[in-house]
All heavy atoms as an XYZ file, in Angstrom:
637
protein
N      76.257      7.237     -2.542
C      76.942      8.554     -2.550
C      78.404      8.357     -2.917
O      79.163      7.738     -2.182
C      76.790      9.208     -1.181
C      77.370     10.600     -1.034
C      76.690     11.647     -1.942
O      76.074     11.294     -2.966
O      76.804     12.817     -1.616
N      78.804      8.847     -4.093
C      80.181      8.659     -4.552
C      81.157      9.600     -3.870
O      80.773     10.486     -3.109
N      82.393      9.372     -4.155
C      83.436     10.226     -3.603
C      83.496     11.545     -4.343
O      83.042     11.645     -5.476
C      84.796      9.539     -3.758
C      85.033      8.334     -2.864
C      86.294      7.616     -3.279
C      85.131      8.788     -1.419
N      84.094     12.517     -3.705
C      84.313     13.795     -4.370
C      85.541     13.721     -5.250
O      86.498     13.023     -4.927
C      84.525     14.892     -3.333
C      83.253     15.646     -3.096
O      82.194     15.241     -3.538
N      83.354     16.737     -2.386
N      85.494     14.457     -6.342
C      86.645     14.528     -7.215
C      87.143     15.962     -7.242
O      86.349     16.903     -7.227
C      86.246     14.081     -8.619
C      87.434     13.921     -9.543
S      86.905     13.384    -11.196
C      86.731     11.639    -10.917
N      88.455     16.104     -7.255
C      89.071     17.418     -7.342
C      89.445     17.649     -8.807
O      90.111     16.824     -9.410
C      90.315     17.453     -6.444
C      90.740     18.858     -6.105
O      89.986     19.807     -6.255
N      91.965     19.005     -5.639
N      88.956     18.748     -9.357
C      89.156     19.043    -10.776
C      90.066     20.254    -10.909
O      89.861     21.278    -10.258
C      87.797     19.364    -11.444
C      86.814     18.212    -11.227
C      87.974     19.666    -12.932
C      85.371     18.594    -11.561
N      91.071     20.115    -11.771
C      91.966     21.230    -12.071
C      91.362     22.029    -13.225
O      90.950     21.451    -14.227
C      93.342     20.691    -12.484
C      94.252     21.748    -13.066
C      95.060     22.524    -12.237
C      94.306     21.977    -14.437
C      95.887     23.503    -12.769
C      95.134     22.952    -14.974
C      95.922     23.708    -14.129
O      96.729     24.675    -14.649
N      91.306     23.344    -13.062
C      90.792     24.209    -14.120
C      91.860     25.249    -14.438
O      92.199     26.080    -13.599
C      89.486     24.924    -13.689
C      88.854     25.628    -14.882
C      88.495     23.943    -13.075
N      92.394     25.179    -15.650
C      93.474     26.083    -16.040
C      93.047     27.033    -17.148
O      91.971     26.902    -17.722
N      93.925     27.999    -17.431
C      93.715     29.027    -18.449
C      92.492     29.888    -18.139
O      91.766     30.299    -19.034
C      93.593     28.406    -19.851
C      93.910     29.429    -20.945
O      94.699     30.347    -20.744
N      93.277     29.295    -22.087
N      92.291     30.169    -16.854
C      91.176     31.032    -16.453
C      91.488     32.482    -16.791
O      92.637     32.916    -16.722
C      90.959     30.948    -14.934
C      90.429     29.636    -14.374
C      90.413     29.713    -12.853
C      89.026     29.349    -14.903
N      90.457     33.219    -17.109
C      90.587     34.662    -17.268
C      91.009     35.256    -15.924
O      90.512     34.842    -14.881
C      89.232     35.223    -17.701
O      89.190     36.604    -17.448
N      91.930     36.208    -15.948
C      92.457     36.755    -14.689
C      91.435     37.573    -13.897
O      91.623     37.826    -12.724
C      93.718     37.589    -14.938
C      94.878     36.715    -15.322
C      95.347     36.684    -16.626
C      95.476     35.885    -14.377
C      96.397     35.846    -16.989
C      96.526     35.050    -14.731
C      96.976     35.029    -16.031
O      98.004     34.198    -16.384
N      90.349     37.987    -14.554
C      89.360     38.738    -13.782
C      88.169     37.866    -13.391
O      87.151     38.365    -12.957
C      88.916     40.009    -14.529
C      88.507     39.699    -15.952
O      88.198     38.553    -16.266
N      88.507     40.704    -16.804
N      88.311     36.562    -13.537
C      87.224     35.669    -13.153
C      87.169     35.492    -11.636
O      88.198     35.354    -10.974
C      87.423     34.312    -13.811
C      86.358     33.344    -13.395
S      86.538     31.815    -14.278
C      85.420     32.122    -15.577
N      85.965     35.524    -11.098
C      85.773     35.335     -9.659
C      85.434     33.874     -9.372
O      84.971     33.148    -10.249
C      84.645     36.232     -9.166
N      85.661     33.469     -8.124
C      85.354     32.092     -7.734
C      83.887     31.764     -7.980
O      83.545     30.641     -8.339
C      85.723     31.864     -6.266
C      87.234     31.783     -6.099
C      87.721     31.538     -4.689
O      86.920     31.632     -3.733
O      88.928     31.244     -4.540
N      83.038     32.760     -7.813
C      81.618     32.537     -8.038
C      81.314     32.191     -9.505
O      80.463     31.352     -9.786
C      80.833     33.780     -7.608
C      79.469     33.406     -7.101
O      79.294     32.361     -6.463
N      78.491     34.233     -7.385
N      82.028     32.842    -10.435
C      81.855     32.552    -11.868
C      82.254     31.104    -12.156
O      81.603     30.402    -12.925
C      82.751     33.466    -12.727
C      82.444     34.938    -12.519
O      81.277     35.270    -12.271
O      83.384     35.750    -12.609
N      83.354     30.695    -11.535
C      83.858     29.345    -11.726
C      82.838     28.335    -11.194
O      82.501     27.357    -11.853
C      85.193     29.209    -10.976
C      85.940     27.890    -11.104
C      86.276     27.592    -12.547
C      87.203     27.920    -10.252
N      82.316     28.626    -10.017
C      81.334     27.747     -9.388
C      80.092     27.609    -10.272
O      79.602     26.507    -10.517
C      80.956     28.321     -8.014
C      80.012     27.455     -7.209
C      79.911     27.997     -5.781
C      79.210     27.015     -4.868
N      77.817     27.350     -4.622
N      79.618     28.724    -10.787
C      78.404     28.705    -11.616
C      78.591     27.870    -12.874
O      77.687     27.156    -13.289
C      77.985     30.129    -11.991
C      77.231     30.821    -10.877
C      76.904     32.275    -11.202
O      77.038     32.678    -12.382
O      76.518     33.002    -10.265
N      79.768     27.961    -13.489
C      80.021     27.201    -14.711
C      79.904     25.701    -14.448
O      79.340     24.955    -15.251
C      81.411     27.531    -15.255
N      80.407     25.264    -13.302
C      80.393     23.838    -12.986
C      79.050     23.380    -12.423
O      78.711     22.204    -12.516
C      81.538     23.490    -12.028
C      82.849     23.319    -12.744
C      83.611     24.423    -13.089
C      83.301     22.062    -13.100
C      84.805     24.277    -13.777
C      84.494     21.900    -13.787
C      85.250     23.013    -14.131
N      78.297     24.303    -11.842
C      77.007     23.929    -11.255
C      76.010     23.451    -12.298
O      75.043     22.783    -11.955
C      76.418     25.099    -10.451
C      76.955     25.125     -9.043
C      76.470     26.307     -8.224
O      76.023     27.316     -8.804
O      76.552     26.217     -6.990
N      76.260     23.764    -13.570
C      75.378     23.253    -14.617
C      75.456     21.735    -14.706
O      74.582     21.101    -15.283
C      75.777     23.850    -15.976
C      75.418     25.312    -16.105
C      75.742     25.848    -17.496
O      75.518     25.120    -18.480
O      76.233     26.985    -17.567
N      76.499     21.148    -14.140
C      76.706     19.700    -14.254
C      76.507     18.967    -12.934
O      76.650     17.756    -12.883
C      78.105     19.420    -14.832
C      78.248     20.136    -16.148
C      78.833     21.398    -16.218
C      77.696     19.594    -17.309
C      78.896     22.087    -17.415
C      77.752     20.283    -18.513
C      78.352     21.517    -18.555
O      78.400     22.206    -19.740
N      76.188     19.677    -11.881
C      75.959     19.015    -10.603
C      76.295     19.913     -9.432
O      76.495     21.112     -9.576
N      76.364     19.297     -8.281
C      76.641     20.026     -7.042
C      78.121     20.378     -6.960
O      78.970     19.514     -7.152
C      76.301     19.134     -5.831
O      74.964     18.683     -5.979
C      76.438     19.907     -4.531
N      78.406     21.633     -6.669
C      79.798     22.043     -6.486
C      80.037     22.231     -4.996
O      79.366     23.024     -4.349
C      80.091     23.355     -7.248
C      81.486     23.868     -6.909
C      79.944     23.137     -8.748
N      80.969     21.456     -4.449
C      81.266     21.574     -3.020
C      82.217     22.725     -2.743
O      82.109     23.391     -1.727
C      81.850     20.261     -2.494
C      80.795     19.162     -2.545
O      79.753     19.325     -1.901
O      81.008     18.174     -3.265
N      83.129     22.974     -3.661
C      84.003     24.133     -3.504
C      84.587     24.517     -4.850
O      84.775     23.675     -5.720
C      85.133     23.841     -2.509
O      86.081     22.982     -3.083
N      84.830     25.811     -4.995
C      85.492     26.330     -6.188
C      86.513     27.337     -5.687
O      86.165     28.280     -4.986
C      84.483     26.999     -7.116
N      87.769     27.106     -6.004
C      88.831     27.957     -5.477
C      89.735     28.392     -6.616
O      90.200     27.563     -7.388
C      89.630     27.151     -4.438
C      90.729     27.940     -3.779
C      91.068     27.346     -2.421
C      92.120     28.180     -1.693
N      91.726     29.594     -1.550
N      89.965     29.690     -6.713
C      90.928     30.217     -7.675
C      92.215     30.519     -6.903
O      92.178     31.106     -5.828
C      90.379     31.479     -8.376
C      89.208     31.066     -9.288
C      91.479     32.177     -9.175
C      88.529     32.219     -9.991
N      93.333     30.078     -7.446
C      94.609     30.247     -6.749
C      95.124     31.667     -6.970
O      95.224     32.135     -8.097
C      95.643     29.210     -7.235
C      95.072     27.787     -7.102
C      96.954     29.349     -6.472
C      94.577     27.405     -5.714
N      95.436     32.333     -5.856
C      95.869     33.735     -5.875
C      97.373     33.810     -5.598
O      97.877     33.145     -4.702
C      95.104     34.546     -4.794
C      93.591     34.494     -5.041
C      95.599     35.985     -4.733
C      93.121     35.123     -6.331
N      98.049     34.615     -6.381
C      99.470     34.881     -6.148
C      99.585     35.834     -4.965
O      99.103     36.961     -5.030
C     100.061     35.520     -7.414
C     101.561     35.745     -7.289
O     102.033     36.090     -6.185
O     102.257     35.582     -8.300
N     100.203     35.381     -3.893
C     100.268     36.205     -2.681
C     101.029     37.503     -2.891
O     100.740     38.511     -2.275
C     100.910     35.409     -1.536
C      99.961     34.369     -0.983
C     100.313     34.034      0.456
N      99.495     32.940      0.933
C      99.799     31.656      0.771
N     100.909     31.317      0.151
N      99.004     30.717      1.229
N     102.039     37.468     -3.752
C     102.864     38.657     -3.970
C     102.075     39.769     -4.655
O     102.215     40.937     -4.308
C     104.099     38.296     -4.786
N     101.245     39.410     -5.623
C     100.549     40.430     -6.409
C      99.066     40.506     -6.061
O      98.377     41.428     -6.482
C     100.645     40.113     -7.908
O     100.009     38.849     -8.142
C     102.082     40.050     -8.380
N      98.593     39.514     -5.310
C      97.179     39.428     -4.956
C      96.281     39.280     -6.188
O      95.123     39.648     -6.176
C      96.749     40.645     -4.123
C      95.662     40.251     -3.137
O      95.538     39.085     -2.772
N      94.884     41.217     -2.726
N      96.859     38.744     -7.261
C      96.096     38.506     -8.487
C      95.934     37.005     -8.712
O      96.722     36.212     -8.233
C      96.817     39.105     -9.699
C      96.726     40.632     -9.766
C      97.581     41.146    -10.897
N      97.219     40.523    -12.173
C      96.528     41.137    -13.138
N      96.161     42.384    -12.981
N      96.234     40.513    -14.258
N      94.936     36.670     -9.494
C      94.710     35.278     -9.857
C      95.916     34.735    -10.594
O      96.542     35.435    -11.388
C      93.483     35.198    -10.764
O      93.444     33.966    -11.449
N      96.268     33.470    -10.325
C      97.337     32.813    -11.083
C      96.790     32.198    -12.363
O      97.522     31.577    -13.117
C      98.002     31.733    -10.228
C      98.894     32.299     -9.134
C      99.757     31.196     -8.546
C     100.757     31.775     -7.561
N     101.661     30.734     -7.039
N      95.487     32.337    -12.586
C      94.912     31.837    -13.828
C      94.525     30.367    -13.789
O      94.252     29.767    -14.820
N      94.520     29.805    -12.579
C      94.011     28.435    -12.470
C      93.351     28.240    -11.117
O      93.480     29.063    -10.216
C      95.110     27.388    -12.712
C      96.162     27.313    -11.639
C      96.057     26.401    -10.603
C      97.261     28.157    -11.672
C      97.046     26.327     -9.620
C      98.245     28.093    -10.696
C      98.131     27.165     -9.657
N      92.598     27.164    -11.020
C      91.900     26.896     -9.778
C      91.475     25.449     -9.700
O      91.846     24.621    -10.540
N      90.705     25.146     -8.666
C      90.248     23.792     -8.422
C      88.779     23.802     -8.061
O      88.314     24.697     -7.356
C      91.049     23.158     -7.283
C      92.502     23.001     -7.608
C      93.418     23.975     -7.246
C      92.946     21.898     -8.311
C      94.760     23.848     -7.567
C      94.290     21.762     -8.649
C      95.198     22.731     -8.271
N      88.058     22.816     -8.561
C      86.642     22.658     -8.242
C      86.468     21.263     -7.670
O      87.020     20.296     -8.201
C      85.768     22.823     -9.507
C      84.311     22.496     -9.206
C      85.896     24.236    -10.059
N      85.735     21.172     -6.571
C      85.426     19.856     -5.998
C      83.964     19.563     -6.198
O      83.111     20.393     -5.880
C      85.714     19.865     -4.497
C      87.045     19.279     -4.127
C      87.189     19.187     -2.622
O      86.372     18.485     -1.990
O      88.106     19.829     -2.096
N      83.672     18.387     -6.731
C      82.283     17.975     -6.902
C      82.207     16.452     -6.906
O      83.233     15.788     -7.049
C      81.676     18.603     -8.150
C      82.270     18.212     -9.470
S      81.759     19.314    -10.850
C      79.987     19.134    -10.849
N      81.019     15.865     -6.744
C      80.905     14.406     -6.734
C      81.436     13.807     -8.039
O      81.244     14.373     -9.116
C      79.396     14.165     -6.590
C      78.868     15.409     -5.954
C      79.734     16.520     -6.477
N      82.098     12.650     -7.924
C      82.753     12.011     -9.063
C      81.849     11.848    -10.276
O      82.269     12.100    -11.396
C      83.294     10.647     -8.656
O      84.282     10.809     -7.684
N      80.623     11.417    -10.056
C      79.705     11.201    -11.172
C      79.474     12.467    -11.979
O      79.508     12.449    -13.211
N      79.258     13.576    -11.289
C      79.041     14.863    -11.955
C      80.339     15.380    -12.569
O      80.337     16.012    -13.621
C      78.529     15.911    -10.959
C      77.199     15.515    -10.332
O      76.479     14.687    -10.933
O      76.893     16.018     -9.240
N      81.442     15.095    -11.891
C      82.740     15.623    -12.321
C      83.107     15.137    -13.715
O      83.573     15.910    -14.544
C      83.825     15.228    -11.317
N      82.872     13.858    -13.986
C      83.215     13.307    -15.291
C      82.509     14.055    -16.405
O      83.103     14.403    -17.425
N      81.240     14.314    -16.191
C      80.448     15.033    -17.193
C      80.943     16.465    -17.350
O      81.078     16.983    -18.460
C      78.980     15.026    -16.759
C      78.039     15.437    -17.855
C      76.584     15.480    -17.401
O      76.249     14.820    -16.408
O      75.804     16.207    -18.054
N      81.224     17.124    -16.221
C      81.698     18.507    -16.261
C      83.026     18.615    -17.002
O      83.225     19.527    -17.805
C      81.835     19.054    -14.832
N      83.930     17.668    -16.748
C      85.243     17.688    -17.400
C      85.072     17.539    -18.912
O      85.653     18.294    -19.691
C      86.164     16.586    -16.830
C      86.567     16.940    -15.392
C      87.407     16.412    -17.705
C      87.264     15.819    -14.650
N      84.260     16.572    -19.321
C      84.048     16.362    -20.766
C      83.429     17.590    -21.427
O      83.809     17.983    -22.522
C      83.137     15.154    -21.004
C      83.860     13.830    -20.934
C      82.999     12.703    -21.460
N      81.767     12.535    -20.703
C      81.666     11.862    -19.560
N      82.740     11.300    -19.047
N      80.517     11.743    -18.943
N      82.460     18.196    -20.728
C      81.733     19.325    -21.322
C      82.561     20.609    -21.334
O      82.494     21.390    -22.280
C      80.432     19.548    -20.560
N      83.331     20.846    -20.279
C      83.986     22.143    -20.119
C      85.420     22.199    -20.636
O      85.930     23.278    -20.918
C      83.952     22.572    -18.647
C      82.550     22.905    -18.121
C      82.572     23.059    -16.611
C      82.005     24.164    -18.776
N      86.088     21.057    -20.763
C      87.464     21.090    -21.247
C      87.474     21.617    -22.680
O      86.781     21.098    -23.548
C      88.104     19.701    -21.188
C      89.571     19.746    -21.569
O      90.280     20.686    -21.226
N      90.024     18.749    -22.294
N      88.243     22.683    -22.921
C      88.328     23.276    -24.250
C      87.209     24.258    -24.548
O      87.208     24.892    -25.597
N      86.264     24.398    -23.627
C      85.178     25.351    -23.858
C      85.630     26.754    -23.467
O      86.579     26.917    -22.702
C      83.934     24.953    -23.062
O      84.127     25.221    -21.686
N      84.950     27.744    -23.990
C      85.349     29.120    -23.751
C      84.612     29.697    -22.551
O      83.397     29.571    -22.442
C      85.041     29.946    -24.999
O      85.395     31.288    -24.765
N      85.356     30.296    -21.636
C      84.753     30.949    -20.474
C      85.531     32.235    -20.226
O      86.751     32.192    -20.077
C      84.811     30.023    -19.250
C      84.032     30.460    -18.012
C      82.544     30.575    -18.307
C      84.245     29.476    -16.873
N      84.830     33.350    -20.241
C      85.509     34.636    -20.047
C      86.530     34.907    -21.137
O      87.555     35.546    -20.899
N      86.269     34.387    -22.350
C      87.167     34.653    -23.469
C      88.399     33.768    -23.544
O      89.256     33.966    -24.386
N      88.506     32.799    -22.644
C      89.663     31.887    -22.671
C      89.159     30.460    -22.837
O      88.110     30.115    -22.324
C      90.439     31.968    -21.334
C      90.800     33.364    -20.870
C      92.005     33.940    -21.576
N      93.235     33.261    -21.245
C      94.032     33.602    -20.242
N      93.729     34.589    -19.447
N      95.153     32.938    -20.042
N      89.948     29.621    -23.521
C      89.590     28.208    -23.640
C      90.109     27.458    -22.418
O      91.319     27.402    -22.188
C      90.187     27.596    -24.920
C      89.503     28.150    -26.171
O      88.428     28.759    -26.031
O      90.053     27.974    -27.267
N      89.201     26.904    -21.661
C      89.566     26.254    -20.404
C      90.324     24.951    -20.613
O      90.076     24.212    -21.561
C      88.301     25.914    -19.605
C      87.426     27.070    -19.142
C      86.271     26.517    -18.316
C      88.223     28.076    -18.337
N      91.220     24.670    -19.685
C      91.862     23.369    -19.585
C      91.284     22.741    -18.320
O      91.486     23.257    -17.217
C      93.378     23.537    -19.445
C      94.169     22.258    -19.167
C      94.040     21.297    -20.327
C      95.616     22.582    -18.904
N      90.523     21.666    -18.496
C      89.833     21.048    -17.358
C      90.207     19.580    -17.304
O      90.063     18.856    -18.281
C      88.297     21.175    -17.504
C      87.589     20.617    -16.280
C      87.887     22.627    -17.726
N      90.731     19.145    -16.165
C      91.127     17.725    -16.030
C      91.111     17.328    -14.559
O      91.022     18.194    -13.678
C      92.511     17.500    -16.633
C      93.609     18.347    -15.995
C      94.930     18.202    -16.735
C      96.027     18.998    -16.027
N      97.309     18.892    -16.731
N      91.212     16.040    -14.329
C      91.247     15.556    -12.951
C      92.532     16.060    -12.312
O      93.615     15.938    -12.892
C      91.216     14.016    -12.917
C      91.320     13.506    -11.480
C      89.941     13.500    -13.568
N      92.408     16.651    -11.147
C      93.592     17.180    -10.456
C      94.410     16.021     -9.899
O      93.860     15.043     -9.395
C      93.162     18.094     -9.311
N      95.720     16.129    -10.011
C      96.580     15.122     -9.386
C      96.550     15.342     -7.885
O      96.568     16.492     -7.426
C      98.006     15.242     -9.914
C      98.136     14.774    -11.349
C      99.585     14.694    -11.762
N     100.232     16.009    -11.687
C     100.188     16.911    -12.667
N      99.528     16.657    -13.765
N     100.794     18.070    -12.527
N      96.498     14.256     -7.114
C      96.460     14.430     -5.661
C      97.719     15.154     -5.173
O      98.807     14.926     -5.688
C      96.455     12.995     -5.125
C      96.229     12.107     -6.283
C      96.507     12.874     -7.542
N      97.549     16.017     -4.184
C      98.694     16.694     -3.584
C      99.287     15.726     -2.572
O      98.609     15.291     -1.650
C      98.247     17.970     -2.859
C      97.745     19.033     -3.797
C      97.477     20.293     -3.020
N      96.366     20.127     -2.108
C      95.197     20.762     -2.228
N      95.015     21.599     -3.195
N      94.235     20.544     -1.360
N     100.572     15.380     -2.739
C     101.161     14.502     -1.732
C     102.389     15.119     -1.109
O     102.857     16.135     -1.482
C     101.512     13.084     -2.246
C     101.450     12.995     -3.768
O     100.973     13.907     -4.426
N     101.925     11.910     -4.313
């Protein structure tokens, strides 16, 4: 059982729901969490989020989804830098 990887997903459509994000990544494996970052002031999506999934699946998802179109936007998908 490998470690989980945190994936940064940018350039999201502003009307995309966390469930849509989760479904896109589930094609490549188990998604442990999918979170879209919300601007507290406006209560709107900031247009990016994070997906957590097992490392093995994550590599495939990143390769497949980076630059792909979702909700009319070309996604930016990469390994998230650890928050320190």
